[in-house]
C-alpha positions in Angstrom: 27.9 -5.8 -30.6 28.6 -2.3 -32.1 27.5 0.9 -30.6 24.4 2.9 -31.9 22.1 5.5 -31.2 18.9 3.6 -31.9 19.5 1.0 -28.7 15.7 1.4 -27.5 13.1 -0.2 -30.1 10.5 2.0 -31.4 8.7 -0.8 -32.9 6.0 -1.9 -32.4 4.7 1.4 -31.1 3.4 1.6 -27.5 -0.4 0.7 -26.8 -3.2 2.6 -25.0 -3.8 2.2 -21.3 -7.5 1.0 -22.6 -5.9 -1.9 -24.7 -4.8 -3.1 -21.3 -7.7 -2.2 -18.6 -10.5 -3.6 -20.9 -12.1 -6.6 -22.3 -10.1 -9.8 -21.5 -7.1 -7.7 -20.4 -8.9 -6.1 -17.5 -9.4 -9.3 -15.7 -6.0 -10.7 -16.5 -4.4 -7.3 -15.2 -6.5 -7.2 -12.4 -5.5 -10.7 -11.1 -1.5 -10.0 -11.8 -1.5 -6.9 -10.0 -3.1 -8.5 -7.0 -0.3 -10.5 -6.8 2.1 -7.8 -6.6 -0.2 -5.6 -4.4 -0.4 -8.4 -1.5 3.7 -8.6 -1.6 3.7 -4.8 -1.6 1.2 -4.0 1.2 2.9 -6.6 3.2 6.2 -4.8 2.8 4.8 -1.5 3.7 2.9 -3.0 6.8 6.1 -4.6 8.4 8.1 -1.5 7.4 5.7 0.8 9.3 5.2 -1.5 12.2 8.7 -2.8 12.8 9.9 -0.3 15.0 7.2 -0.8 17.4 7.9 -4.6 17.2 11.4 -3.9 18.3 10.2 -1.8 21.0 8.0 -4.8 22.2 10.3 -8.0 21.6 13.6 -6.7 21.3 16.4 -7.4 18.3 17.2 -3.7 17.1 20.6 -5.3 15.6 18.5 -7.4 13.4 16.6 -4.9 12.1 17.5 -4.9 8.7 17.4 -8.7 8.7 13.6 -8.5 8.9 13.9 -7.4 5.3 17.1 -9.3 4.2 15.4 -13.2 5.2 12.0 -12.0 3.4 13.9 -11.4 0.3 16.3 -13.7 0.2 13.5 -16.6 0.8 11.7 -14.7 -2.2 14.7 -15.0 -4.5 14.9 -18.7 -3.8 10.9 -19.1 -4.4 11.2 -16.9 -7.6 14.0 -19.2 -9.0 11.4 -22.2 -8.5 8.3 -20.8 -9.7 8.7 -21.6 -13.4 9.3 -25.2 -12.3 6.2 -24.9 -10.0 4.2 -23.5 -13.0 5.3 -26.5 -15.3 4.1 -28.9 -12.3 0.8 -27.0 -11.3 0.0 -24.5 -13.8 -0.2 -20.7 -13.1 -3.4 -21.0 -11.1 -2.5 -23.7 -8.7 0.9 -22.3 -8.1 -0.5 -19.2 -7.1 -3.0 -20.6 -4.8 0.0 -22.6 -3.2 1.9 -19.4 -3.2 -1.1 -17.7 -1.0 -1.2 -20.6 1.1 2.3 -20.5 2.1 2.3 -16.8 2.8 -0.7 -17.0 5.1 1.1 -19.4 7.3 4.3 -17.3 7.6 1.9 -14.1 8.4 0.0 -16.3 11.1 3.8 -17.1 12.3 4.7 -13.3 12.5 1.5 -12.1 14.4 2.4 -15.1 17.1 6.4 -14.2 17.5 7.0 -14.1 21.2 10.9 -12.8 20.1 12.8 -11.6 17.1 14.1 -15.1 16.2 10.7 -16.3 15.9 9.6 -13.4 13.7 12.4 -13.9 11.6 11.7 -17.4 10.9 8.1 -16.3 10.3 9.0 -13.6 7.7 11.2 -16.1 5.8 8.1 -18.6 5.3 6.3 -15.1 4.2 9.2 -14.4 1.8 8.6 -18.0 -0.1 5.0 -17.4 -1.0 5.4 -13.8 -1.7 8.4 -14.5 -4.1 6.5 -17.0 -6.1 3.3 -14.2 -6.2 5.9 -11.9 -7.5 7.5 -14.2 -10.0 4.4 -15.2 -11.6 2.9 -11.8 -11.9 6.0 -10.6 -13.9 6.3 -13.8 -16.2 3.1 -13.9 -17.1 2.8 -10.2 -18.7 4.9 -11.8 -21.6 2.5 -14.9 -21.7 -1.1 -12.9 -21.8 -0.2 -9.5 -23.3 1.4 -8.7 -26.6 4.6 -6.8 -27.0 3.2 -3.3 -27.1 1.6 -3.6 -23.8 4.6 -4.9 -21.8 5.6 -1.5 -20.5 2.4 -0.5 -19.9 1.9 -3.6 -18.1 5.1 -3.1 -16.1 3.9 0.1 -15.3 0.8 -1.2 -13.9 2.9 -3.5 -12.0 5.0 -0.6 -10.4 1.4 1.2 -9.9 0.8 -1.6 -7.4 3.2 -0.4 -5.2 1.9 3.1 -5.2 -1.6 1.9 -4.2 0.4 -0.1 -1.5 2.2 3.2 -0.1 -1.5 4.1 0.8 -2.8 1.0 2.5 0.2 -0.6 4.0 1.1 2.6 6.0 -2.7 3.1 7.1 -3.1 -0.6 8.0 0.3 -0.7 10.1 0.4 2.3 11.4 -3.2 2.1 12.9 -2.5 -1.5 14.5 0.9 0.2 16.2 -0.8 3.2 17.4 -3.3 1.0 18.5 -0.2 -1.1 20.6 -1.4 -4.2 19.0 1.1 -4.5 15.8 0.1 -8.2 15.6 -3.5 -7.3 14.3 -1.5 -6.0 11.4 -0.1 -9.7 10.1 -3.6 -11.0 11.2 -5.2 -8.3 8.8 -3.1 -10.1 5.9 -4.9 -13.5 6.2 -8.3 -12.1 4.9 -6.8 -10.1 2.1 -5.0 -13.4 1.2 -8.3 -15.2 1.3 -10.1 -12.6 -1.3 -6.9 -12.9 -3.5 -7.3 -16.6 -3.8 -11.0 -16.5 -4.4 -10.0 -13.9 -7.7 -7.0 -16.4 -8.6 -9.5 -19.2 -8.8 -11.9 -17.8 -10.7 -9.9 -15.5 -13.2 -6.4 -17.3 -13.7 -7.2 -20.0 -16.1 -4.6 -20.2 -18.5 -5.0 -23.1 -21.2 -2.6 -26.1 -20.8 -1.5 -25.4 -24.4 -0.1 -22.1 -23.4 1.7 -23.2 -20.4 3.3 -26.1 -22.3 4.8 -25.0 -25.3 7.8 -23.6 -23.6 9.1 -26.6 -21.2 10.8 -25.1 -18.5 14.5 -25.8 -17.9 16.1 -27.4 -15.0 16.2 -25.3 -12.1 19.5 -23.7 -11.6 19.1 -24.4 -7.9 23.1 -24.4 -6.9 23.2 -21.0 -8.4 20.1 -19.8 -6.9 21.5 -20.8 -3.5 24.8 -19.2 -3.9 22.7 -16.1 -5.1 21.3 -16.3 -1.3 24.5 -16.8 0.4 26.1 -13.8 -1.3 23.3 -11.9 0.5 23.4 -13.7 3.6 27.2 -13.4 3.8 26.8 -9.2 3.6 23.9 -9.4 6.1 25.9 -11.6 8.4 29.1 -9.3 8.5 26.4 -6.2 9.4 26.1 -7.8 12.8 29.9 -6.8 13.7 31.0 -3.5 14.6 34.3 -4.5 13.1 35.4 -3.1 9.9 37.4 -5.7 9.2 34.8 -8.4 9.4 32.4 -6.1 7.2 34.8 -6.2 4.3 35.2 -9.8 4.7 31.6 -10.3 4.5 31.5 -7.7 1.2 34.4 -9.8 -0.1 32.9 -13.2 0.2 29.8 -12.1 -1.2 31.4 -10.5 -4.3 33.4 -13.9 -4.7 29.9 -16.1 -4.7 28.4 -13.6 -7.4 31.9 -14.3 -9.4 31.3 -17.8 -9.0 27.9 -17.7 -10.2 29.1 -15.8 -13.4 31.7 -18.5 -13.7 29.2 -21.2 -13.5 26.7 -19.4 -16.1 29.2 -19.9 -18.7 28.9 -23.6 -18.3 26.2 -25.7 -20.1 23.1 -26.3 -17.9 20.5 -24.5 -16.5 20.9 -20.8 -16.4 20.0 -18.5 -13.6 20.0 -15.1 -15.9 19.9 -14.8 -19.7 23.2 -14.8 -21.7 25.4 -11.7 -21.1 23.5 -10.7 -17.8 27.2 -10.6 -16.0 28.7 -8.4 -18.6 28.7 -4.7 -18.7 29.9 -5.3 -22.4 26.6 -6.8 -23.5 23.5 -4.8 -23.5 21.4 -6.8 -21.4 24.1 -7.1 -18.8 24.3 -3.1 -18.4 20.4 -2.8 -18.0 20.5 -5.4 -15.2 23.2 -3.6 -13.5 21.3 -0.1 -13.8 18.3 -1.8 -12.6 20.2 -3.2 -9.4 22.0 0.1 -8.5 18.6 2.2 -9.2 16.7 -0.3 -6.4 19.5 0.1 -4.1 18.6 3.7 -3.8 15.1 2.9 -2.7 15.9 0.1 0.1 17.0 3.2 2.4 13.3 3.5 3.2 13.2 0.6 5.5 15.1 2.7 8.0 13.2 6.0 7.2 10.2 5.3 9.7 12.8 4.2 12.3 14.5 8.0 11.9 11.3 9.8 11.5 10.0 8.5 14.9 13.5 8.5 16.9 14.8 11.7 15.5 11.6 13.6 14.3 9.4 12.4 16.9 6.6 11.5 14.9 3.8 8.9 14.9 4.2 5.5 13.5 1.3 6.3 11.3 2.8 9.5 9.8 6.3 8.1 9.7 4.8 4.8 7.5 2.9 7.5 5.3 6.0 9.7 4.7 8.2 6.4 3.8 5.6 5.3 1.4 5.6 8.6 -0.6 8.9 7.0 -2.0 7.8 4.5 -3.8 4.6 6.2 -4.6 6.9 8.8 -6.6 8.1 5.5 -8.2 4.3 4.4 -9.4 3.7 8.4 -10.6 7.1 8.6 -12.4 6.2 4.9 -14.1 2.5 5.8 -15.1 3.9 9.2 -16.5 6.6 7.8 -18.9 6.0 4.2 -19.6 4.2 5.6 -23.2 7.7 7.2 -23.8 9.8 5.8 -26.9 12.6 6.3 -28.7 14.7 9.5 -27.4 12.3 10.5 -25.1 12.7 7.1 -23.4 16.7 7.0 -23.5 16.3 10.6 -21.9 14.2 9.5 -18.8 16.5 6.8 -18.1 19.5 8.9 -18.3 18.3 11.6 -16.3 16.5 9.1 -13.5 19.7 8.6 -11.7 20.3 12.2 -11.2 17.2 12.9 -9.6 18.0 9.9 -7.1 21.2 11.3 -6.4 19.9 14.8 -5.5 17.1 13.4 -3.7 19.5 11.1 -1.3 21.9 14.0 -0.7 19.0 16.1 0.4 17.7 13.5 2.9 21.2 13.2 4.1 21.0 16.8 5.4 17.6 17.0 6.2 16.5 13.7 8.0 19.6 13.7 10.8 18.3 17.3 12.2 15.3 17.7 14.1 16.4 21.4 13.8 15.9 21.5 10.1 12.5 20.1 10.0 11.4 22.4 12.9 12.6 25.2 10.5 11.3 24.2 7.5 8.1 21.7 8.2 7.5 18.6 6.4 7.5 19.9 2.8 11.2 19.7 1.9 11.4 16.2 3.5 8.2 15.3 1.3 9.6 16.5 -1.7 13.0 14.7 -1.3 11.5 11.5 -0.4 8.9 11.3 -3.7 11.9 12.3 -5.8 13.8 9.2 -4.6 11.1 7.1 -6.1 10.3 9.4 -9.1 13.7 9.0 -10.3 13.9 5.3 -10.1 10.4 5.1 -11.7 11.3 7.3 -14.5 13.0 4.7 -16.4 12.4 1.3 -14.8 9.6 0.3 -17.2 11.7 1.1 -19.9 14.7 -0.9 -18.2 12.3 -4.1 -17.6 10.7 -3.7 -21.5 14.2 -3.4 -22.9 15.6 -6.4 -20.8 12.6 -8.6 -22.1 13.2 -7.4 -26.0 17.1 -7.7 -25.4 16.8 -11.5 -24.4 17.3 -14.3 -27.1 14.2 -15.5 -28.3 15.0 -19.0 -26.7 15.6 -17.3 -23.5 12.6 -15.0 -23.3 10.8 -17.0 -20.1 14.3 -17.1 -18.3 14.0 -13.1 -19.1 10.7 -12.7 -17.8 11.4 -14.8 -14.5 14.6 -12.9 -14.2 13.0 -9.8 -13.3 11.8 -11.1 -10.0 14.9 -12.4 -9.4 17.0 -9.7 -9.8 14.7 -7.1 -8.2 14.6 -9.0 -5.1 18.5 -9.7 -5.1 19.1 -6.0 -5.5 16.2 -5.2 -2.8 18.0 -7.8 -0.4 21.6 -6.9 -0.8 20.8 -3.3 -0.4 18.6 -3.8 3.1 22.0 -5.9 4.0 24.1 -2.8 3.0 21.8 -0.5 4.9 21.9 -2.9 7.7 26.0 -2.6 7.7 26.3 1.1 7.1 23.7 2.1 10.0 25.7 -0.5 12.2 28.8 1.2 11.5 27.5 4.4 12.0 26.1 3.8 15.6 22.9 3.0 15.2 22.8 0.3 18.1 26.1 1.3 19.6 25.8 4.0 20.9 22.3 3.8 20.3 19.6 6.2 20.9 19.2 9.5 19.2 22.8 10.4 18.6 23.2 7.0 17.1 20.3 7.4 14.8 21.3 10.9 13.8 24.8 10.0 12.8 23.3 6.4 11.0 20.7 8.6 8.7 23.2 11.0 7.6 25.6 8.4 6.5 23.0 5.8 5.1 22.1 8.3 2.3 25.5 9.7 1.7 26.7 6.5 1.1 23.8 5.0 -0.8 23.9 8.2 -3.3 26.8 6.3 -4.9 25.0 3.3 -6.0 22.6 5.7 -8.6 25.7 7.5 -9.6 27.2 4.4 -10.9 23.6 3.5 -12.7 24.2 6.9 -14.6 27.3 5.5 -16.4 25.9 2.1 -16.5 22.7 2.8 -18.2 24.6 5.1 -20.7 26.7 2.0 -21.6 23.6 0.3 -22.1 22.0 2.7 -24.8 25.2 2.6 -26.4 25.0 -1.1 -27.1 22.3 -2.7 -29.3 20.4 -6.0 -28.6 20.9 -8.9 -31.1 18.6 -8.5 -34.1 16.8 -12.0 -33.2 15.8 -10.9 -29.8 13.8 -8.1 -30.8 10.0 -8.6 -32.2 9.3 -6.3 -35.3 5.7 -4.9 -35.4 2.7 -7.0 -34.8 5.3 -10.0 -34.1 5.1 -12.2 -31.5 7.5 -15.4 -30.4 5.5 -18.5 -30.6 5.3 -19.3 -27.2 4.3 -15.4 -26.5 0.9 -15.8 -28.1 -2.0 -14.2 -25.9 -4.9 -16.1 -25.0 -7.8 -16.6 -27.6 -10.5 -17.5 -25.6 -12.0 -15.3 -22.9 -11.2 -15.9 -19.0 -14.2 -17.6 -17.4 
C-alpha cells in the first residue's frame, strides 16, 4: 500500500445527531446503548466497591484479577457472539447474555471469599462480553455508513453516563457497609433491559442470514485469553524474572495467533490486523495502546482512599471522570472529517501522556493535594479520558471502512474483542507494576504511594507508542474496495426498511 495524505475518507459526509436519534433509529440506538450501559455501569460499580470488598473478604493480591478475569471471559464471549446470533438471532442472544450476566451478579453478591468472587466475575464477564459485542456489531447492520462515527460516539457516551450512575450506586452501598447490595442492584436493571430488548430488538431473519457467520476461531480466542492470563499470573510473583517470563510467554502466544491467522480457516481479526505495515493493523495497535492508558483507573479508587483518605463515593466519582472525559471528547469530535479528524487522532496521545505524568506526581502525595485541592487532580483525570476519546470514534469507524468487504462483519465484532483484550492486558500489566512497586508488600501507605507513582509513569509509555502508530496508520491507505462511496452500502449492510414494533 502506498503512502497518502488522504487516509481518512471524507465520503460519505457525516450525518447529524437527529438522524441517529429520531424515528426508527431512536429505538435502535436506545437498545444498543443499553447493552453498553449495563456493562459499563457494572464496571464502575465494581471499581468503586473493590476496596471495600478486599477490606471485608481479603485478597488484595488478587485486586487486578477481579478485572482481568471479567474481561478475559468477555473476550471469549465476544468471540462466540457471532455464532450465537446465527443460532438464536440478535434478540434471543441478547436475552441469554442478560441471563448469564444476572447469574454472575448474584454469585458476586453471595461471595464469602475472593476466589468465589473471581469465579462469579468470570460468569458476569461472559454475559457482558456478548452484550457489548452485539451492541457494536449491530451498528453496521442497522445504520448507514454516515452514521457509524455518531453511533460509535453514542456507545462511548454510555460510558460517560455510567460514570455518573456506577460510582453513585457503588459508593452508596460501600459507605453503607453493604457492598453486596451493589451487585443485587444489577438484577432489576438487567430485567428492565431485557424488556427493552424483547420489545424493540426485532431484526428480520433475512437481515441476519444474508451474511453467514464463519466458523468460530475457538483456538485463537483461547490463545488470546491464555496470553492475558499468562501476564496476570506473573503479576502474583514479586520476582522480576517471573514477571518477565509471563510477559514473554504472553507475547509468544500472540505471535502464534498471528501465525495461525496466515493459514486458511476461521479468522479472529480482519486481514492485516497483525501487521503495522497495513493501515488496519496500525489502527488496531493505536486503539490497544490508547485503551491501556485508561486501565490505570482500576487502582485510582484504592489510591484515593488509602493515600488521600477520600470516601468510597468521592473516590468512585473522581475515577469516573476519566471515562467522562472520553465521552465528552467523543461527542465533541465525532463529527470531524478529513484533516480535522487526522489532527485529533494525532493530538490525543499527547494529551494522555501529559495527564498520566501529572497523575504520577499528584496522586502519590497527600501533601500536594492538601496544597492545591482537587481541581488539578480532576483536570488530570478527565484529560486521560479526553485524550483517548478525541480520536477513538474515528479509529473505530476507520477500522470498519478499512476492512475488506468480505470481512465487514468480522471487523465489527473485532472492535469488542480488541477493546476487551486491551482492557484485560492493561489490568494484568497494572497488577504487575503495582505488585513490583510494593502495593501488597510492604503494603499500607508507603506501598500505595510507590505503586501510584510507578503505575502512571510506566503506563505513559503506551500513548507515547500510540502517537507513532497512529501516524503510521494515517500514512497508509485502505484498499479501494474496502471503502464505501457516498450513498453506497455493502449488500449485507442494508438498513432495516420496516419500523420496529
